[in-house]
Structure formats: structure tokens, C-alpha cells
C-alpha positions in Angstrom: 0.0 0.0 0.0 1.4 3.4 -1.1 1.8 5.9 1.7 0.6 9.4 1.3 3.0 12.4 1.9 1.4 13.1 5.3 1.8 9.4 6.3 5.4 9.4 5.3 6.0 12.7 7.1 4.4 11.3 10.3 6.5 8.2 10.0 9.7 10.2 9.5 8.8 12.5 12.5 8.2 9.4 14.7 11.5 7.8 13.6 13.4 11.0 14.3 11.6 11.2 17.8 12.7 7.7 18.5 16.3 8.3 17.5 16.5 11.6 19.4 15.0 10.1 22.6 17.2 7.0 22.5 20.3 8.9 21.6 19.7 11.4 24.5 19.3 8.6 27.0 22.5 6.8 25.8 24.6 10.0 25.9 23.5 10.9 29.4 25.5 8.0 31.0 29.0 6.6 31.0 27.8 3.4 32.7 28.2 0.3 30.6 25.2 -1.5 32.2 22.9 1.5 31.6 24.0 1.8 28.0 23.3 -1.9 27.4 19.9 -1.7 29.2 18.9 1.3 27.2 19.9 -0.3 23.9 18.0 -3.6 24.6 15.0 -1.7 25.9 14.9 0.5 22.8 15.0 -2.6 20.6 12.2 -4.5 22.4 9.9 -1.9 24.1 6.5 -1.5 22.5 6.9 2.3 22.4 10.2 2.0 20.5 11.2 -0.6 17.9 9.0 -3.3 19.4 11.0 -6.5 18.6 10.4 -9.6 20.7 13.9 -10.3 21.9 17.4 -8.8 21.7 20.8 -9.8 22.9 24.3 -8.2 22.9 27.5 -10.4 22.5 31.0 -9.1 23.0 33.9 -10.1 20.8 37.3 -11.0 22.3 39.8 -10.4 19.4 42.8 -12.0 21.1 40.9 -15.3 21.9 38.7 -15.0 18.8 35.6 -15.8 20.8 32.1 -14.3 21.2 30.5 -14.4 24.6 27.0 -13.3 25.7 26.9 -10.1 27.7 23.2 -9.2 28.1 19.8 -10.2 26.7 16.2 -9.2 27.1 13.0 -10.9 26.2 10.9 -14.0 26.8 12.1 -17.6 26.4 8.7 -19.0 25.4 5.0 -17.9 24.8 4.3 -18.0 28.5 6.9 -15.5 29.4 6.0 -13.4 26.3 2.5 -12.8 27.8 4.0 -11.4 31.0 7.3 -9.7 30.2 6.0 -6.1 29.5 2.6 -6.4 31.3 3.4 -4.4 34.4 5.1 -1.6 32.4 2.3 -1.6 29.8 -0.6 -1.3 32.2 1.0 1.8 33.7 1.1 3.4 30.3 4.5 5.0 30.8 6.3 7.0 28.2 9.3 5.9 26.1 11.5 8.1 28.2 10.3 6.3 31.3 10.9 2.9 29.6 14.5 3.8 28.9 15.0 5.0 32.5 13.5 1.8 34.0 15.9 -0.5 35.8 15.5 -3.9 34.2 17.9 -5.9 36.4 15.2 -7.4 38.6 13.1 -8.5 35.6 16.1 -9.9 33.8 17.3 -11.9 36.8 14.1 -14.0 36.7 13.9 -14.7 33.0 15.4 -17.7 31.2 16.4 -16.0 27.9 18.8 -13.5 29.5 20.3 -16.2 31.7 21.0 -18.4 28.6 22.6 -15.4 26.7 25.1 -15.0 29.6 26.1 -18.7 29.3 27.0 -18.4 25.6 30.6 -18.7 24.6 31.4 -19.3 20.9 34.8 -20.1 19.5 34.9 -18.5 16.0 37.8 -20.9 14.9 35.3 -23.8 15.3 32.6 -22.2 13.1 32.3 -22.8 9.3 32.7 -19.8 6.9 28.9 -19.8 6.2 28.0 -19.2 9.9 26.3 -15.8 10.2 28.0 -14.9 13.5 31.4 -15.5 11.9 30.4 -13.6 8.8 29.3 -10.6 10.9 32.7 -10.4 12.5 34.7 -11.1 9.3 32.6 -9.2 6.8 31.3 -6.5 9.2 27.9 -6.6 7.6 24.2 -6.5 8.7 22.3 -9.7 8.0 18.5 -10.1 8.0 17.4 -13.8 8.1 13.8 -14.4 7.0 14.1 -18.1 6.0 14.0 -20.6 8.9 16.1 -23.0 6.7 19.0 -20.5 7.2 19.0 -21.2 10.9 21.4 -24.1 10.1 24.0 -21.3 9.5 23.9 -20.2 13.1 26.0 -21.5 16.1 24.5 -24.5 17.9 24.5 -22.6 21.2 22.2 -20.0 19.5 19.9 -22.5 17.8 18.9 -23.9 21.2 16.7 -21.0 22.1 15.6 -19.8 18.7 11.9 -19.8 17.6 10.7 -19.6 14.0 10.9 -15.9 13.2 12.9 -13.2 11.4 16.3 -12.5 12.9 18.6 -9.5 12.4 22.3 -9.9 13.3 24.7 -6.9 13.0 28.1 -5.7 14.1 28.5 -3.5 17.1 31.3 -1.0 16.2 33.5 1.4 18.0 35.3 4.1 16.0 38.3 1.9 15.8 37.2 -1.7 15.7 34.3 -4.2 16.1 33.1 -4.7 19.7 30.7 -7.5 19.2 27.3 -8.5 17.8 23.7 -7.3 18.3 21.0 -9.9 17.6 17.2 -9.4 17.7 14.1 -11.2 16.5 10.3 -11.0 16.2 9.7 -14.4 17.7 6.3 -13.7 19.3 4.6 -10.8 17.5 5.8 -11.7 14.0 5.5 -8.2 12.7 7.7 -8.0 9.6 11.1 -6.3 10.0 11.0 -3.7 7.2 13.8 -1.5 5.7 12.9 1.4 7.9 13.3 -0.7 11.0 16.6 -2.0 9.7 17.9 1.5 9.3 16.8 2.5 12.9 18.4 -0.7 14.3 21.6 0.2 12.4 21.7 3.8 13.7 21.0 2.5 17.3 23.9 0.1 16.9 26.2 2.9 15.9 25.1 5.0 18.9 25.6 2.1 21.3 29.1 1.4 20.0 30.2 5.0 20.3 28.6 5.2 23.8 30.4 2.1 25.0 33.7 3.4 23.6 33.2 6.7 25.4 32.2 4.9 28.6 35.4 2.8 28.4 37.5 5.9 27.7 35.8 7.7 30.5 36.5 4.9 33.0 40.1 4.6 32.0 40.7 8.3 32.3 38.8 8.5 35.6 41.0 5.7 37.0 44.2 7.5 35.8 43.3 10.9 37.4 42.2 9.2 40.6 45.5 7.4 40.8 47.5 10.6 40.0 45.2 12.9 41.9 44.9 15.2 38.9 41.1 15.3 38.7 40.9 18.7 37.0 43.4 18.0 34.2 42.1 14.6 33.5 38.5 15.8 33.2 39.6 18.5 30.8 41.2 15.9 28.5 38.0 13.8 28.8 35.8 16.7 27.9 38.0 17.5 24.8 37.8 14.0 23.6 34.1 13.8 24.3 33.6 17.0 22.3 35.3 15.3 19.3 33.1 12.2 19.6 30.0 14.4 20.0 30.4 15.8 16.5 29.7 12.5 15.0 27.6 10.8 17.7 24.4 12.8 17.9 21.4 11.7 15.9 20.8 15.2 14.6 24.2 15.1 12.9 23.7 11.6 11.6 20.5 13.0 10.0 22.4 15.9 8.5 24.9 13.5 6.9 22.0 11.5 5.5 20.2 14.7 4.2 23.4 16.0 2.6 24.0 12.7 0.7 20.5 12.4 -0.5 20.1 16.1 -1.3 22.5 16.2 -4.2 20.8 13.5 -6.4 17.4 14.8 -5.4 18.2 18.3 -6.7 19.5 16.9 -9.9 16.5 14.7 -10.4 14.2 17.7 -9.7 16.0 19.9 -12.2 16.1 17.4 -15.0 12.5 16.2 -14.4 11.4 19.9 -14.9 13.4 20.1 -18.1 11.7 16.9 -19.4 8.3 18.3 -18.7 9.1 21.4 -20.8 11.1 19.6 -23.6 9.8 18.6 -27.1 13.0 17.2 -28.4 12.9 13.4 -27.9 16.7 13.1 -27.8 16.9 15.7 -25.0 14.2 13.8 -23.1 16.1 10.5 -23.4 19.3 12.1 -22.3 17.8 13.8 -19.2 15.8 10.6 -18.3 19.1 8.7 -18.4 20.7 11.2 -16.0 17.7 10.9 -13.7 18.0 7.1 -13.8 21.7 7.3 -12.8 21.0 9.6 -9.9 18.3 7.2 -8.6 20.8 4.4 -8.7 23.2 6.6 -6.8 20.5 7.2 -4.1 20.0 3.4 -3.9 23.7 2.9 -3.3 23.7 5.7 -0.6 20.8 4.0 1.2 22.6 0.7 1.0 25.7 2.3 2.6 23.5 3.4 5.5 22.2 -0.1 6.2 25.5 -1.9 5.8 27.7 0.5 7.9 29.8 1.5 4.9 29.5 5.3 4.9 33.1 5.8 3.8 34.3 2.3 2.9 34.2 1.4 -0.8 30.9 -0.3 -1.6 31.8 -1.6 -5.0 35.4 -1.5 -6.2 35.9 -1.5 -10.0 38.2 -0.1 -12.7 37.0 3.5 -13.1 37.9 5.8 -16.1 38.5 9.2 -14.5 37.6 11.3 -17.6 34.3 9.5 -18.0 33.3 10.1 -14.4 34.3 13.8 -14.7 32.1 14.1 -17.9 29.1 12.4 -16.2 29.4 14.8 -13.2 29.7 17.9 -15.4 26.6 16.8 -17.4 24.6 17.1 -14.2 25.6 20.7 -13.8 25.1 21.8 -17.4 22.0 23.9 -16.8 23.6 25.7 -13.8 26.9 26.3 -15.6 25.1 27.9 -18.6 23.0 30.0 -16.3 26.0 31.4 -14.4 28.2 31.6 -17.5 30.9 29.3 -16.2 33.2 27.5 -18.6 34.7 24.1 -17.9 38.2 23.4 -19.0 39.2 19.7 -18.8 42.9 18.9 -19.2 43.6 15.1 -18.9 46.4 14.2 -21.3 46.4 10.5 -20.4 43.7 7.8 -20.3 43.8 7.6 -16.5 41.9 5.0 -14.6 41.9 3.7 -11.0 40.5 0.9 -9.0 37.9 2.5 -6.7 34.2 2.9 -5.9 32.8 4.8 -8.8 30.0 6.4 -6.6 32.7 7.7 -4.2 34.9 9.2 -6.9 31.7 10.9 -8.3 30.9 12.2 -4.8 34.4 13.7 -4.6 34.1 15.5 -7.9 30.5 16.4 -7.4 31.2 18.2 -4.1 34.3 20.0 -5.4 32.6 21.2 -8.6 29.4 22.1 -6.7 31.5 24.2 -4.3 33.2 26.0 -7.1 29.9 26.8 -8.9 28.4 28.1 -5.7 31.3 30.5 -5.2 31.3 31.8 -8.8 29.4 34.1 -11.1 31.1 33.8 -14.6 34.6 32.5 -14.8 36.3 29.1 -15.4 36.6 25.9 -13.6 39.7 23.9 -14.6 39.8 20.2 -14.0 43.1 18.3 -14.6 44.6 15.0 -13.8 48.0 13.5 -14.1 50.1 10.7 -12.7 52.7 11.9 -10.1 55.0 9.1 -8.8 52.7 6.6 -7.1 49.6 8.8 -7.1 46.9 10.1 -9.4 46.7 13.9 -8.8 43.2 15.4 -9.5 43.0 19.2 -9.5 39.8 21.4 -9.4 40.7 25.1 -9.8 38.1 27.9 -9.9 38.1 31.7 -10.3 35.6 32.3 -7.6 35.6 34.4 -4.5 38.0 32.2 -2.6 38.1 31.1 1.0 39.3 33.3 3.9 42.7 32.2 5.1 41.5 31.8 8.7 38.8 29.3 7.5 41.1 27.0 5.5 42.4 24.9 8.6 38.7 24.2 9.5 37.2 23.7 6.1 37.2 19.9 6.3 35.8 19.7 9.8 32.2 18.3 10.0 29.4 21.0 10.1 31.8 23.9 9.5 30.7 26.0 6.6 31.4 29.5 5.2 28.1 29.5 3.3 24.8 30.6 4.7 22.6 27.6 5.2 25.4 25.2 4.3 25.6 21.8 6.1 29.4 21.9 6.2 29.7 18.3 5.1 30.9 18.5 1.5 34.6 18.8 2.1 34.4 16.7 5.2 33.0 13.8 3.1 35.7 14.4 0.4 38.4 14.5 3.1 37.3 11.2 4.7 36.9 9.3 1.4 40.4 10.4 0.3 41.8 9.5 3.7 40.1 6.1 3.5 41.9 5.5 0.2 45.2 6.4 1.9 45.4 9.5 -0.2 45.7 13.2 0.7 43.9 16.5 0.2 45.5 19.9 -0.4 43.5 23.2 -0.4 44.9 26.6 -1.4 42.8 29.7 -1.8 43.1 33.5 -2.3 40.1 35.7 -1.7 38.6 37.3 -4.9 41.0 35.1 -7.0 39.8 31.6 -6.5 40.4 28.2 -4.9 42.4 25.1 -5.9 41.8 21.7 -4.5 44.3 18.9 -5.2 43.4 15.2 -4.6 46.1 12.6 -4.5 44.9 9.0 -4.8 47.3 6.0 -4.8 47.5 4.2 -8.1 
């Protein structure tokens, strides 16, 4: 059934409310138990994601084992009828759910007790086992076929019930911490794409919160031992401030909006041109551009659900000149309107092994920034091989960037434009860094800006 715009808006508002409320609760504590309780409650509470059961397993990298840390939910139908009854009849809010202490309820339930007994040696698992694949491949898995249960560890099969199961990695900013597992064993409501995305974002928040909690406790112990409370807290606050930039739900939403906005604007512009065009060849060309942008949006959404924001999604041999021409084609109307010329200077047939969408994102953001900062003038795009790198340069004759802003220009949410998200060059910088490349930015006010990208061959 197709949802109306109002229904979609209500659903989006509800999802943002959930993310904001859960994120706020997680960020208010550095206590590991509270973070785990909030996460499990958010996954299973009727006022939140409403899954039947959820469990968190930690990963010991040195021993290569997974062990159960905490679980929530009923073991069978009898417990399912009672588990949330007392909380539900009081009609408490989601905020109260998340503040509720679950330790007494969990102590008397069989499922949480079984989770704590789980120890799985990854070396003993086959390559097809989903728990092993989550750790090795670092991907989100949604199991809808009961026949696939054969690809789960024996210690997990023992308490499974015919249902849909989601299994995903629990990340810190540096490494994988463990696994989150959840199912719909008793209410059987389908786990849709929207729920997958919410679970993924909750997992990211939990991983960052656990990392922060661990860092907080380490620092706290250090300053207690050294009796330097003030200095240690200052260091902690500085580190927390850095984590805060990327940990809040509002900023996750800004990233998502920025990534989706570019293809949406392109689709809107070319759809309008099609509605006004009479030339069939123009209609075909513009429709093809719209199709490519829709495919790009699909890949961006796939990144969100598989935790690959900056990691290459599909590595292939990419012809650099072809990518540049495809990106420029998107800006044709705006370039003509602002009387901006494009000068492409690529002497060699240069190609590199990379994710084509990410190379397009780099060029799109750089060219878009140049166009926004110009009225008339020229954008020069060149590429050459320099030692072990491919050097890509985008040079404009725009208004330039103030010198005091250049050191901050790649920071997230820093923008010199009114209404800008401040994510374009941040995304470019992180993609380049992920490829082990480097980024150089030089600018002179009223004369223009040059951005050099160095990517390893």
C-alpha cells in the first residue's frame, strides 16, 4: 500500500523522535550496564522498535571468541505474555521505559540467563556461519528463512523460535566490539527496511557510547591514581567533544540529508526540463541522468544499512575522464545559467580501482562548491600521474576562502556558506583518507580556490 505524503511525514517524524530520545538517553550516561539496558529496551519496548527479543554479545579479538553479555525478552510464549505487562498497564512514556531499571526482571527470565552462558569459538565455526560472517565481513544480516538457521551457532539455535532475525556488528570508532541480535519471535511483525535503518543507527550510537564509557572509566582511574582530577577531566571533555560531533542523531540526520540532497536536486531539475522539452533526444538524455541519480541514491541507502559510509561499496576499474564528464553533465544547466566555462585537461587515459560512486561524490562536491562560489569564470579540472599517485585538481576563479577558515574547512558541520551543512569537504576528506590519499586546499580571496586530490595508483 502506497503511503501518502502526510503518512510518510508522520512516520519520519516518529522515527526522528525515537532516534533523538534513545540517543539522548544513551549520551546521558557513561555506565556500561545502563548503555546496554537502554539499547536492549529500545529494541524491544512497544513504544520503541518493538522487537520480541534482543541480545548483545561481546567479541574477544585475542581469543577469537564471542560471549553473551546481556539479553532481554521471553524464552517462550508463557513469558511473552507477562514480560511487559506491568510496564504496559501503567502506560508509561518511552523516556520512562528507557530510565526503567531492568535488572530485577532480567534476573528471573530464562532467555537473559541463557545469553550470559553463551561462549562461541569462531575458529570452530564454518565460513557460512552468520555470527562468523558478521565479525569477518562487518555486515548487517536479515534472516527471513528458517532454513537459514542451520548457518547459526549450535548454542544460539537452542533458544531460537521460527521468526525473522537480524544480526549486525557493534562498532567502536576503531574496531568491532561485538554483535547485536534481535528477532520478532512472538509478535511476527515483519522487520522492514525502515526498522533495519533504525536498528543500524542505534547500533552505531551504542558502539560510540560504549567506547566513550570505556575511555571515561580509563581516564577516571588515571586521574584518581594521579590525583589530577581537573586536568584529566579537561582531557576527557575535549575527547568527548570530538566524539560528540559524530555521535548525535541530529548530525547523523544531517549527513544523510546531505548525501540524498545532491541527487534529489539533480532529479528535480532534469524532471522539470523533461516536462518542458519537445525534443525526444533531450528527453532521453535527461531521463538517463535521472536514472543514474536514482541508482546513486539506492547505493547511498545501501551504505546506511550496511555500515559502509566511507568504505568502498563496489570496487571496480574507473575511467576518470568518463566520471568527470558524467558529473559535469549534471551541472550543465547551472553552468550555462551562471556563464561558467569548464576546462578539462587530462592528457592520459587515466583509470583507477575504486568505488565509482565515491569518486563521483568527490568530484560532485568539489565542482558544486566552485559553482556556488562563482558568477562567470572558469573551472579547470586536470589529472596526471605523479609518482605513485593520481593527482586530480579542481581550480576555480571564484571568490575564494578566507585564510582563517582553511584549517577548519574539512571539519564536519563547518561552513562558510549561509545555510550550508558543512559536510561536502568533510566527506571528500574522509573518502580520500580512506583510500590512503591526501587532500590539499589553497585559496586566495577574490581570485579563486584550488583543491588537489592525491589517490594512490
